C-alpha positions as CSV (number, residue, x, y, z in Angstrom):
1,M,-9.9,25.1,8.5
2,Q,-9.6,25.7,4.8
3,T,-8.6,22.7,2.7
4,R,-5.1,22.5,1.3
5,Q,-4.3,22.5,-2.4
6,T,-4.4,19.1,-3.9
7,G,-1.0,17.4,-3.6
8,A,0.6,20.5,-1.9
9,R,2.6,20.1,1.3
10,P,1.0,22.3,4.0
11,D,2.7,25.5,4.9
12,R,3.4,26.6,8.5
13,E,0.1,28.4,8.9
14,H,-1.9,25.4,7.8
15,C,0.2,23.1,10.0
16,V,-0.5,25.2,13.1
17,R,-4.2,25.3,12.4
18,A,-4.3,21.5,11.8
19,V,-2.6,20.9,15.2
20,Q,-5.0,23.4,16.9
21,S,-8.0,21.7,15.4
22,K,-6.5,18.2,15.9
23,D,-7.2,17.4,12.2
24,A,-6.5,13.7,11.6
25,R,-6.5,14.3,7.9
26,F,-3.0,15.6,8.2
27,D,-1.6,12.7,10.1
28,G,1.4,11.4,8.1
29,W,1.7,14.6,6.1
30,F,3.9,16.2,8.7
31,F,4.9,15.8,12.4
32,T,4.8,18.4,15.1
33,A,7.9,18.8,17.3
34,V,7.4,20.6,20.6
35,L,10.5,22.7,21.5
36,T,9.7,22.8,25.2
37,T,9.1,19.1,25.8
38,R,11.3,17.7,23.0
39,I,8.5,15.4,22.0
40,Y,7.0,15.0,18.5
41,C,3.4,14.2,17.8
42,R,0.9,13.6,15.0
43,P,-1.4,16.6,14.2
44,S,-4.4,14.9,15.8
45,C,-2.6,14.4,19.2
46,P,-5.3,14.5,21.9
47,V,-3.2,16.5,24.4
48,V,-3.6,20.3,24.7
49,P,-1.9,21.9,21.7
50,P,1.4,23.7,22.5
51,K,1.7,27.5,21.8
52,P,2.5,28.1,18.1
53,E,5.9,29.6,19.0
54,N,6.8,26.3,20.6
55,M,5.9,24.3,17.5
56,T,8.2,23.3,14.7
57,F,7.3,20.9,11.8
58,Y,9.1,18.1,10.1
59,P,8.1,16.1,7.1
60,S,9.1,12.7,8.6
61,A,9.4,10.9,11.9
62,A,13.0,10.2,11.1
63,A,13.8,13.9,10.8
64,C,12.2,14.5,14.2
65,Q,14.3,11.7,15.7
66,Q,17.4,13.0,14.1
67,A,16.8,16.4,15.6
68,G,16.6,14.9,19.1
69,F,12.8,14.6,19.6
70,R,11.1,11.6,21.2
71,A,7.8,10.0,20.1
72,C,4.7,11.0,22.0
73,K,3.4,8.2,24.2
74,R,-0.2,9.4,23.8
75,C,-0.7,9.8,20.0
76,R,2.0,7.3,18.9
77,P,3.1,9.2,15.8
78,D,4.9,6.1,14.6
79,T,1.5,4.5,13.8
80,S,0.3,7.4,11.5
81,P,-0.7,6.5,7.9
82,G,2.1,7.0,5.5
83,S,2.4,10.2,3.5
84,P,0.2,10.2,0.3
85,E,3.0,12.0,-1.5
86,W,4.8,8.7,-2.1
87,N,1.8,7.1,-3.9
88,R,1.1,10.2,-6.0
89,R,4.6,10.8,-7.3
90,A,7.1,8.7,-9.4
91,D,10.2,10.8,-8.9
92,L,13.4,9.7,-7.2
93,V,12.3,10.6,-3.6
94,A,9.0,8.9,-4.0
95,R,10.5,5.7,-5.4
96,A,13.2,5.8,-2.7
97,M,10.5,6.1,0.0
98,R,8.5,3.2,-1.4
99,L,11.7,1.0,-1.5
100,I,12.6,2.0,2.1
101,A,9.1,1.0,3.2
102,D,9.6,-2.3,1.4
103,G,12.7,-3.0,3.5
104,V,15.3,-2.6,0.8
105,V,17.8,-0.6,3.0
106,D,17.7,-3.4,5.7
107,R,18.3,-6.1,3.1
108,E,20.6,-4.4,0.6
109,G,21.9,-1.3,2.4
110,V,22.0,2.2,0.9
111,P,24.2,1.1,-2.0
112,G,21.5,-1.4,-3.0
113,L,18.8,1.3,-2.7
114,A,20.9,3.6,-5.0
115,T,21.5,0.8,-7.5
116,R,17.8,0.0,-7.8
117,L,17.0,3.7,-8.4
118,G,19.8,4.2,-10.9
119,Y,21.5,7.0,-9.0
120,S,24.6,7.3,-6.9
121,T,24.5,6.9,-3.2
122,R,25.4,10.6,-2.7
123,Q,22.6,11.8,-5.0
124,V,20.0,9.7,-3.2
125,E,21.1,10.9,0.2
126,R,21.2,14.5,-0.9
127,Q,17.7,14.5,-2.3
128,L,16.2,12.7,0.7
129,L,17.9,15.1,3.1
130,A,16.6,18.1,1.1
131,E,13.0,17.0,1.1
132,L,12.6,14.9,4.2
133,G,15.3,16.2,6.6
134,A,16.8,12.7,6.9
135,G,18.8,10.3,4.8
136,P,18.0,6.7,3.9
137,L,19.7,5.2,7.0
138,A,17.7,7.5,9.3
139,L,14.5,6.7,7.5
140,A,15.2,3.0,7.7
141,R,16.1,3.3,11.4
142,A,12.8,5.0,12.1
143,Q,11.0,2.2,10.4
144,R,12.9,-0.5,12.3
145,A,11.9,1.2,15.5
146,Q,8.3,1.1,14.5
147,T,8.6,-2.6,13.6
148,A,10.3,-3.3,16.9
149,R,7.6,-1.7,18.9
150,L,5.0,-3.7,17.0
151,L,6.8,-7.0,17.8
152,I,7.4,-6.0,21.5
153,E,3.7,-5.3,22.0
154,T,2.1,-8.1,20.0
155,T,4.3,-11.1,20.4
156,P,5.9,-13.1,23.2
157,L,9.2,-13.2,21.4
158,P,12.4,-12.7,23.4
159,M,13.9,-9.2,22.9
160,A,17.0,-10.7,21.1
161,E,14.8,-12.3,18.5
162,I,12.7,-9.1,18.1
163,A,15.9,-7.1,17.5
164,F,17.0,-9.1,14.6
165,A,13.5,-9.6,13.2
166,A,13.1,-5.8,13.1
167,G,16.3,-5.4,11.1
168,F,18.8,-4.3,13.8
169,S,22.3,-5.5,13.5
170,S,22.9,-5.9,17.2
171,I,21.0,-6.0,20.6
172,R,22.8,-2.8,21.6
173,A,21.6,-0.9,18.6
174,F,18.1,-2.2,19.2
175,N,18.1,-1.2,22.9
176,D,19.6,2.3,22.2
177,T,17.2,3.0,19.4
178,V,14.0,2.0,21.3
179,R,15.2,4.1,24.3
180,E,16.0,7.1,22.2
181,V,12.8,7.0,20.1
182,F,10.3,6.1,22.7
183,A,12.0,7.1,26.0
184,L,11.4,3.6,27.3
185,S,13.4,0.5,27.4
186,P,12.0,-2.5,25.3
187,T,10.9,-4.2,28.6
188,E,9.2,-1.0,29.8
189,L,7.5,-0.6,26.5
190,R,6.1,-4.2,26.7
191,A,4.9,-3.6,30.3
192,R,2.9,-0.5,29.3
193,V,0.5,-2.3,27.1
194,P,-2.1,-4.6,28.9
195,G,-1.8,-8.1,27.4
196,S,1.3,-7.2,25.4
197,G,3.6,-10.2,24.7
198,A,0.6,-12.5,24.4
199,G,-0.1,-14.4,21.2
200,T,1.6,-17.0,19.0
201,P,5.0,-16.4,17.5
202,G,4.6,-15.9,13.8
203,A,0.9,-14.8,14.1
204,L,0.3,-11.1,14.6
205,N,-2.9,-9.1,15.0
206,L,-2.4,-5.5,13.8
207,R,-4.4,-2.4,13.2
208,L,-3.6,-0.7,9.9
209,P,-4.6,3.0,10.1
210,F,-6.0,5.1,7.2
211,R,-7.3,8.6,6.5
212,A,-11.1,8.8,6.7
213,P,-13.3,8.5,4.9
214,L,-12.8,4.9,3.5
215,N,-15.4,3.1,1.4
216,P,-14.7,-0.6,1.8
217,S,-17.1,-1.9,-0.8
218,N,-14.8,-1.3,-3.8
219,L,-11.7,-2.6,-2.0
220,F,-13.0,-5.8,-0.5
221,G,-15.7,-6.3,-3.1
222,H,-13.3,-6.3,-6.0
223,L,-10.7,-8.5,-4.2
224,A,-13.4,-11.0,-3.2
225,A,-15.0,-11.2,-6.6
226,T,-11.7,-11.7,-8.5
227,A,-10.0,-14.0,-5.9
228,V,-8.0,-16.8,-7.4
229,P,-8.8,-20.1,-5.6
230,G,-5.9,-21.4,-3.6
231,V,-4.2,-18.0,-3.4
232,E,-7.1,-15.8,-2.2
233,E,-10.4,-16.3,-0.5
234,W,-13.2,-14.5,1.4
235,L,-14.1,-16.1,4.7
236,P,-17.4,-14.7,6.1
237,D,-16.7,-15.5,9.7
238,C,-13.0,-14.6,9.9
239,L,-11.8,-11.9,12.4
240,D,-14.5,-10.7,14.8
241,G,-15.8,-7.3,14.1
242,A,-17.4,-4.6,16.3
243,A,-21.2,-4.4,16.4
244,G,-22.6,-3.5,13.0
245,T,-19.4,-4.2,11.1
246,P,-18.7,-7.2,8.7
247,T,-17.0,-10.1,10.4
248,G,-15.6,-11.5,7.2
249,A,-12.1,-11.1,5.9
250,Y,-10.2,-11.2,2.6
251,R,-7.3,-13.7,3.0
252,R,-4.4,-14.4,0.7
253,T,-0.9,-15.8,0.5
254,L,2.2,-13.6,0.3
255,R,5.6,-14.3,-1.3
256,L,8.1,-12.4,0.7
257,P,11.9,-11.8,0.7
258,Y,12.7,-14.3,3.5
259,G,9.8,-16.7,3.3
260,H,6.1,-16.6,2.8
261,G,3.0,-15.5,4.7
262,V,-0.8,-15.5,5.0
263,V,-2.7,-12.3,5.7
264,A,-6.4,-11.7,6.6
265,L,-7.7,-8.2,6.2
266,A,-11.1,-6.9,7.3
267,P,-12.6,-3.4,7.3
268,R,-13.4,-1.6,10.6
269,P,-14.8,1.9,11.2
270,D,-11.4,3.4,12.1
271,H,-8.8,0.9,10.9
272,I,-8.2,-2.3,8.9
273,A,-7.9,-5.4,11.1
274,C,-4.9,-7.4,9.9
275,R,-3.8,-10.8,11.0
276,L,-0.4,-11.9,9.6
277,T,1.1,-15.3,9.8
278,L,4.7,-15.3,8.7
279,S,7.3,-18.0,8.2
280,D,10.0,-15.5,9.0
281,L,9.4,-12.4,11.2
282,R,12.0,-10.5,9.3
283,D,9.3,-10.1,6.6
284,L,7.0,-8.1,8.9
285,T,7.8,-4.7,7.6
286,V,7.5,-5.6,3.9
287,A,4.3,-7.5,4.5
288,I,2.7,-4.5,6.2
289,S,3.9,-2.2,3.4
290,R,2.4,-4.5,0.7
291,C,-0.9,-4.8,2.5
292,R,-1.1,-1.0,2.8
293,R,-0.5,-0.7,-1.0
294,L,-3.0,-3.5,-1.7
295,L,-5.7,-1.4,0.1
296,D,-4.4,2.0,-0.9
297,L,-4.4,3.0,2.8
298,D,-2.0,5.9,2.5
299,A,-4.3,7.8,0.1
300,D,-5.6,11.3,0.9
301,P,-9.4,10.8,0.1
302,V,-10.2,14.4,1.0
303,A,-7.9,15.8,-1.7
304,V,-9.0,13.2,-4.2
305,D,-12.8,13.7,-3.7
306,E,-12.4,17.5,-3.6
307,R,-10.9,17.4,-7.1
308,L,-13.5,14.9,-8.5
309,R,-16.4,16.7,-6.9
310,A,-15.6,19.8,-8.9
311,D,-17.1,18.0,-11.9
312,P,-20.8,18.5,-11.5
313,L,-21.5,15.1,-13.3
314,L,-19.2,13.2,-10.9
315,A,-20.2,15.1,-7.8
316,P,-23.3,12.9,-7.0
317,L,-21.2,9.7,-7.2
318,V,-18.6,11.2,-4.8
319,D,-21.2,12.5,-2.4
320,G,-23.0,9.1,-2.5
321,G,-20.0,7.1,-1.4
322,P,-16.9,9.2,-0.6
323,G,-13.5,7.7,0.1
324,R,-13.2,5.1,-2.6
325,R,-9.7,3.7,-3.0
326,V,-7.9,2.1,-5.9
327,P,-7.3,-1.6,-5.1
328,G,-3.6,-2.4,-5.6
329,T,-1.6,-5.6,-5.4
330,V,0.9,-7.4,-3.1
331,D,2.8,-8.7,-6.1
332,E,3.2,-6.6,-9.2
333,A,4.4,-9.5,-11.4
334,E,1.4,-11.6,-10.3
335,F,-1.0,-8.9,-11.3
336,A,0.5,-8.4,-14.7
337,V,0.2,-12.1,-15.4
338,R,-3.4,-12.1,-14.2
339,A,-4.2,-9.1,-16.4
340,V,-3.1,-11.1,-19.4
341,L,-5.1,-14.1,-18.3
342,G,-8.1,-11.8,-18.1
343,Q,-7.9,-10.3,-21.5
344,Q,-11.2,-10.6,-23.4
345,V,-12.7,-13.1,-21.0
346,S,-15.1,-12.9,-18.1
347,T,-14.0,-12.5,-14.4
348,A,-15.0,-16.2,-13.8
349,A,-13.0,-17.4,-16.8
350,A,-9.9,-15.3,-15.7
351,R,-10.2,-16.9,-12.2
352,T,-10.3,-20.4,-13.7
353,H,-7.3,-19.8,-15.9
354,A,-5.3,-18.4,-12.9
355,A,-6.4,-21.2,-10.6
356,R,-5.1,-23.8,-13.1
357,L,-1.8,-22.1,-13.3
358,V,-1.5,-21.9,-9.5
359,A,-2.4,-25.6,-9.0
360,A,0.1,-26.7,-11.7
361,H,3.1,-24.3,-11.0
362,G,2.5,-22.6,-7.6
363,K,4.4,-23.5,-4.5
364,P,2.2,-25.4,-2.0
365,L,1.8,-24.3,1.6
366,D,-0.3,-25.2,4.7
367,D,-3.1,-23.0,5.9
368,P,-4.7,-24.3,9.1
369,E,-7.0,-21.3,9.4
370,G,-8.6,-21.5,5.9
371,G,-8.5,-23.0,2.4
372,L,-5.4,-21.3,0.9
373,T,-3.1,-23.9,-0.7
374,H,-0.4,-22.2,-2.8
375,L,1.7,-19.1,-3.5
376,F,1.1,-17.6,-6.9
377,P,3.9,-18.9,-9.2
378,S,6.9,-16.6,-9.7
379,P,7.9,-15.3,-13.1
380,E,10.9,-17.6,-13.1
381,A,8.6,-20.6,-12.6
382,L,6.2,-19.5,-15.2
383,A,9.0,-18.8,-17.7
384,D,9.5,-22.6,-17.9
385,V,5.8,-23.3,-18.7
386,D,5.1,-24.7,-22.1
387,P,2.6,-22.2,-23.7
388,E,1.0,-25.0,-25.6
389,T,-0.4,-26.4,-22.3
390,L,-2.4,-23.2,-21.7
391,A,-6.1,-23.2,-22.6
392,M,-6.1,-19.9,-24.4
393,P,-5.8,-18.5,-28.0
394,R,-2.3,-18.8,-29.6
395,T,-1.8,-15.0,-29.7
396,R,-2.5,-14.8,-26.0
397,R,0.0,-17.7,-25.3
398,T,2.6,-15.6,-27.1
399,T,1.7,-12.6,-24.9
400,F,1.9,-14.7,-21.8
401,A,5.2,-16.3,-22.7
402,T,6.8,-12.9,-23.6
403,L,5.6,-11.2,-20.4
404,V,6.8,-13.9,-18.0
405,R,10.2,-14.1,-19.8
406,R,10.6,-10.3,-19.6
407,L,9.7,-10.3,-15.9
408,A,12.0,-13.1,-15.2
409,D,15.0,-11.6,-16.9
410,G,14.5,-8.2,-15.3
411,Y,13.9,-6.3,-18.5
412,L,10.4,-5.4,-17.3
413,R,10.3,-4.0,-13.7
414,L,6.9,-3.3,-12.2
415,G,7.9,-3.1,-8.5
416,V,8.0,-0.1,-6.2
417,D,11.2,1.0,-7.8
418,A,9.8,1.1,-11.3
419,D,9.9,4.2,-13.4
420,W,6.3,4.5,-14.5
421,T,7.0,6.0,-17.9
422,E,9.6,3.5,-18.8
423,A,7.4,0.6,-17.5
424,R,4.5,1.8,-19.7
425,A,6.7,2.0,-22.7
426,R,8.1,-1.5,-22.3
427,L,4.7,-3.0,-21.7
428,L,3.3,-1.4,-24.8
429,A,6.2,-2.8,-26.8
430,L,5.2,-6.4,-25.8
431,P,3.0,-8.4,-28.3
432,G,-0.7,-8.4,-27.3
433,F,-0.5,-5.4,-25.0
434,G,-2.9,-2.6,-25.8
435,P,-4.0,0.5,-23.9
436,W,-6.4,-1.2,-21.6
437,T,-3.9,-3.9,-20.4
438,V,-1.2,-1.3,-19.9
439,D,-3.5,1.1,-18.0
440,V,-4.9,-1.5,-15.7
441,I,-1.4,-2.6,-14.8
442,A,-0.3,1.0,-14.3
443,M,-3.3,1.6,-12.0
444,R,-3.2,-1.6,-10.0
445,A,0.5,-2.7,-10.1
446,L,2.5,0.4,-10.6
447,G,0.1,2.4,-8.4
448,D,-0.2,5.4,-10.8
449,P,-3.2,7.4,-9.4
450,D,-3.7,9.0,-12.7
451,A,-4.0,5.9,-14.8
452,F,-7.3,6.0,-16.8
453,L,-9.1,3.2,-18.6
454,A,-10.8,5.2,-21.3
455,T,-11.4,2.1,-23.4
456,D,-13.0,0.0,-20.6
457,L,-16.5,-1.0,-21.4
458,G,-17.8,-0.5,-17.9
459,V,-16.2,3.0,-17.7
460,R,-17.7,4.0,-21.1
461,R,-21.1,2.7,-20.2
462,A,-21.2,4.5,-16.9
463,A,-19.9,7.7,-18.5
464,G,-22.7,7.6,-21.1
465,E,-25.4,7.1,-18.3
466,L,-24.1,10.2,-16.5
467,G,-24.1,12.3,-19.6
468,L,-20.3,12.2,-20.0
469,P,-18.7,11.5,-23.4
470,S,-18.5,7.7,-24.0
471,T,-16.0,7.5,-26.8
472,P,-12.4,7.0,-25.5
473,A,-11.0,10.1,-27.1
474,A,-13.7,12.4,-25.9
475,L,-13.8,10.9,-22.5
476,T,-10.1,11.2,-22.1
477,A,-10.4,14.9,-23.1
478,R,-13.1,15.4,-20.5
479,A,-11.1,13.6,-17.8
480,E,-8.2,16.1,-18.0
481,S,-9.9,18.1,-15.3
482,W,-9.8,15.0,-13.0
483,R,-6.0,14.9,-13.0
484,P,-4.0,13.7,-11.1
485,W,-6.7,11.4,-9.7
486,R,-8.2,9.7,-12.8
487,A,-7.7,6.2,-11.4
488,Y,-10.1,7.2,-8.5
489,A,-12.6,8.5,-11.0
490,V,-12.6,5.0,-12.6
491,Q,-13.6,3.6,-9.2
492,Y,-16.6,5.9,-9.0
493,L,-17.6,5.2,-12.6
494,W,-17.4,1.5,-12.0
495,A,-19.6,1.9,-8.9
496,T,-22.5,2.9,-11.2
497,D,-22.3,-0.4,-13.1
498,S,-22.6,-4.1,-12.2
499,H,-18.9,-4.3,-11.9
500,P,-17.5,-6.7,-9.3
501,I,-15.7,-3.7,-7.7
502,N,-19.1,-2.6,-6.3
503,F,-19.8,-6.0,-4.5
504,L,-19.1,-6.6,-0.8
505,P,-19.8,-10.1,0.4
506,A,-22.0,-10.5,3.5
């Protein structure tokens, strides 16, 4: 099967060929609805492919459900990786999809979604319908169904508690949706899975899917090497792994809309093992969404590596370790603060600064399974900090104080609803913010896959060793051919240096 154009949605011919070859790379890009059975599947469904004339294709599970199709019980299309389109783009539809995944429709309704996007409700609905075949309510409903299934199969919670934890407004809506989407009642769904309903309320063991290949070294190596004590840690013996895989896990605390949580994440050959402990199960959907963004699990590594491999000087790096991801964050404001704390100091010094801030101003919590002690302090809490108490140069104190004040008052928005261009402009206008700080926040917090750290010392040194230009201006010009994946090129360049992103603890 020939590869698709980078960033282009597959046409019908490519969709049919993907289904016939059971190509898992297209899972999440589109869904196959079978006209004869009224069932929809992911492209890699293991059953015998239907005849092409019986296939029709939809860009979202919600559109399939709205058209009257039921989810396949074999391939479970509701567990596909998310579409990489929403990570690559910053337009209205992409921002809306990121917000829906973050649970905004369940918490604030469609008017709240529209307000965050700066458009009318009608405009948002029209654009989502045009591109995805479903409006925000249908998209949120499909997500609620997926969350409900997860809770039914992995917890012993009563169905009534699951209904409200998944975001349904009533038991009846919960029952009707589960039957309609999965062709089974909630009780029948639980009975189908051996051992389902076992476990401890509040503690969930999940499998987070991704598109292969995935190189875990840059993800977990960077997170472990830069972990802030009290908020993050690497536990070498956490989460049992299969033979030949690491048994360690990256753990951290999460600030969530209804409460807080602790997550443990570990790489496996075909998924990320995820253990979530939540103070309020209503936060499950948003916690999963943030963990996926942290590990860049909805990326399309084949498309990324194909573009970067076209540069003969980058090709050996890509071939030597394909599937590198861009580590993200679970809290955009936290990352921005940490970027300022890390300006012109070593990784160890940045961790020390952040740990002091956490101990003095973070919210304490209990962690029976490890050594986590605090949530990272919110911008509102940090806005009350006296800059004179911070052990850093006076100019950086000013930078820190201005940043947290702008985050707290809402002038600076870095969340999933952020307009990337506007956020960059507002960051650059803050005192002490130069190109490196803005670009690293754009790459890690905003999730811009084309952010490029042309002034980074490690990037410039690696570029010089490869025979690429090493001055920022010349390197930026050369990197034009890497668009729109320059942030991924940074990961490959860092991998040639002794950067912490290339370190994976044993």
